[in-house]
N, C-alpha and C positions, 0 to 999 in steps of 0.2 A: 767355527772361527778358526781354529788351527789350521782349516785345510784353505781358508779364504786367504790368511798370511801366509802361506806356503806359495800360493799362487800368485801373490802380486810379488815377492821375491824373485821367482823366476818367469815374469811376465816377458813378452816380448817388446825389447828395446824399439824396434826399427820398424813396425807395424799399428796400429789401433787395435786395442782386445776385440775379439768377437763379443757380440752380445749373448750372454747365457741366458736360456730361454726360462722363462718361471718353472717351478717345480709344480708337477701336475697334480690335482687332487685324486686322482685313479692312476694309478700308473698302467702298461699296456704292456702288450707284447710285442717282441723288436720285427720290423720289417727292414730286409737287408738286402743292399743290392751289391755283391762284391765285385769287384772286376778285376782283371786278371788273375782270377782265383787260383789258379793252380790245383794243388790237391785240396782245398779246403781248410786250410786250417785257421782261417777266419773263424769259421761255424765252430771248430773244434776248442779253440778260444773260448766263445760263448759259450758253449754247451760245459766246458769245464767249470766258466762261473756259475753256472745254474740259472742264464737268462733263458727265458721262454720266447723259441723265435718262431714268430707266426708264419712268417715267409721268408726264406733265403734264394734270392735268384742270382745265380751264378753266368758270368762271362768268361768264357776259356776257350782255346782253340787246339790243347793239346791231346792228342786223343789218348795217351796213357793217364795225363793228370785227370780227364774226366771219366775215365773206367777207374780209377781210384776212388773217385768222388759219388759214382753210380754206385758203387759196392757199398761204400764204407755212409753214404749218406742220402740214400735213394729218395727224402722226400725235397732233395734241391731241386729249383727250378733251373734249366738250362739253356740258355739263350743266346749261344755261338760266338761268334768273332765280334769284338766291340766296335769293329769298322760298320758294321751293319746295324747296329744301333740308332733307331730314330726315335726323336721325341714323342711320336705315337707310339712307338712298342715300349718306351719308358713307360707314359702314361696308362697303358694297358695293364703294368704289374704295378704300378704305384696305387698310391703315395709310397715312400720311403723313408723311414728314420734316419736309417745310418746308410754311408757310402764307406764302403773298404778297397784299398785298390794300391798295387806297385808295380807301375808298369816295368817291362823289361829292361834289364839295365845293361845290355850288352854294351851300347854305343856312350855309354855314361861312364863307366867304370875304367879307372887310370890304368888297370890291369892288361887292359885291351889294346895295344899300341896303336892299332885301325880304327878306333873308333871314332865317330864320326859326329858324337855331342848330340843335343838337344833338338837341333835341327837337321839332322841326318837319321838316315836308317830306322832302326827301333825307338830311338831317342823320340823319335815324332809322337809317338803312342801316349806320352805323357799327355800332350793336350788331345787326345781323346778321352782321357779321365777327364781334363777340365770341361771338354764339351757334355759329358753327360754329366756330371755334377752340376754343372749349372741346368740343364734340363731339369734334374731333379729337384734342384732348390728353388724353381719355378712353379713345382706343383706341390709343394707342402710349406708351410707356416715358419718352420725350421728343421733343419738337417743335419744331424751329425756325421762329422766325414774325417777319414785319414788316410794320408798319403805317403807310402814307404818308397826310399831309395838309396843306393847306396853312399857312405860318406866320401868316399873317393873320386867322385865329379869334379870339375872346375868350378871355380868360384863363379864364372860365369854364366854357367848351368844352374849351379843351386839359386845365383839372384834371379835368373828367368822364371823356372818353378816359384818361387817364394813371391815375385810379382806376379805370378796369376793367381794363385792362390791367395794371396794377401797377407802370409805370415812367414816369418822364419823358421826353417827345421829346428826340432831338438832331435841331438845326436843322443841314442838309446843303445847300449851293450848289453846284448844277451848274456855276459859273462858276471853282469850283476846278481842273475836268476839262474845260470844253470853252468855247466861246465864246458862251455864253448864259446871263445872270442867271436862275437857277430856283431861289429857297428853298423847302424845304420842310421840315415836321417829318415826321420816322421815329421810329417807337416798335418795341422788337421785343427779341429774347433773341440775337441772332447776335453771336458773341463779335466783340470788336473795332470795334462799333458807334460807339463813342465816341470812337475814335480820331482823331485830326485828320487830316483829308484832307492826303496830301502832293500836291504837284504833280508832274503827270505829266512822264514822260520826254521826251516827245513831246505837249506838248501840242497840243490841237485848235483851231488858227485858223481864224476865218472864212475867209480867203482858201485856207486849205487844203479847205472844203467846197465853194466853188464850182465851176460847171463852166470845165472849164480851156481848151476851145479857141473861148469865146466874148468875149475879150477884158473879163472882169471883174474890175473890181479892188474889194477891199474897204476901205471908208474909216472905219469903226469898229472896235472890237478886241473888244467883246463885244455883243451883240441884248439887247433887254429881254424878260422873260420872256414866252412865249407862252401863250395859253390858247386855249380852246376859242371864247371870246366876242371876243378881240382879236386883228386882223391883226397880221403883223410887220412892225410899221413904227416908222421912230425919226425924228428931224428931226434934220439932213435924212435923204432917204433912206440904206440903210446901201452900196448899190451903185454903182456907176459902170460902165457898159458902153458901148462906145467913146461918151464924152464925154459920155452923159447916163445922169442919176439914175435908179437901176431899183430895184426891191425884193427879196428872197429868193425866189427860185424854188423850188418844193414840193420838188422834189429836194435840194435843198441844206440845205434846214431838216432835211430825214429827215438827212442827215450831221451836223450840228448836235446832233441826238439821240441819235446814234451809230447810226442804222439806214445800211442798204444805201440807194443810192440807187433810187429807184421799190418802195421796200418795200410804199408804201399804193397804186401805181398798178395796181389790180384793179378788176374789177368793171367798167369803165367808171367810175369815183366820179370826180365833179366836182374841182378845184381847192379848191374850199370847204368840202367834205365832207373832202378827203385832210387839210388845212389841222386843220379843227376834231377830227379822230381824233388828228392831232398833238399839238394843244393840251393835250388830257386823257391825256397820255402821260406815262410816267416817263421818264427821261432814263437811255441803256442805260449812259451813263460811272458816273452816280450808283449804281446798283444794282450793278454789276460790283464797284466798291468795296465797297458793304455786303456782298456775298453771297461774296467771295474769301476769306475765312477760312473757309468752309465745306470747304475744298479738305483741310483735317486730317480730314475726318471722310467724306468721299464722293469716289468717285474722280472724277480727271479725263483726259483722253486727253493722249497725248504731244505 
């Protein structure tokens, strides 16, 4: 009853409510399609929640990201470029229970002075997400889905995405769960998506993410948003090590994102490449918050 009241309080005022499917008599394993999958943080979140994932199909073209996923999650089925996906190819792997994705934000983010918006450049890739989601929805009685992008997009671009997806976005900031400011829009039909983030019982502090045996001390509580174009910098630097100012190490930033240390340390990837991959990733903490209500529909381990 408490969950129902909370969802009514944070219902979307601009669009009709999504029809929630009835609870199943027997919960099953999840079959997932992840578009623009990156380094597989969606699968990391599902595994951290204990969901039994029967199949995880990934669409991604970044070779470095593919290397990370191949090493960390060898069970993932890679299907390549989203532009090459057809309804027939989707049907061959489906049906799916969950579709996740966040198209590139380069041409949507306000920090890019040359951005071309939703109808130009990489902004157009949103419509590929919508296309594939439409295919999946035709092949199943009900599909859960979530789409993510930056909060700094224009109102016009946000309205276009909302019109196609049939709902307004909810804003969720990683700062509610971890030691990083990272505000993002999320559209979707996951039950409880619009519930208020609750402070975690064990909040992730920056100090808890640092290497313990190196005399490193955090001098700030939270770091600024990390992107693929921006290094992890604050003024002054966020870390003091043996009396000297220092920045975050890559392993420490991985922990900030909710990943294991050395998660991206594969294939001799450089620090620059690893930071770029992390900058394009979802926060595992945020995605876990979003996906947790699916436990009422799908199997979780003990």
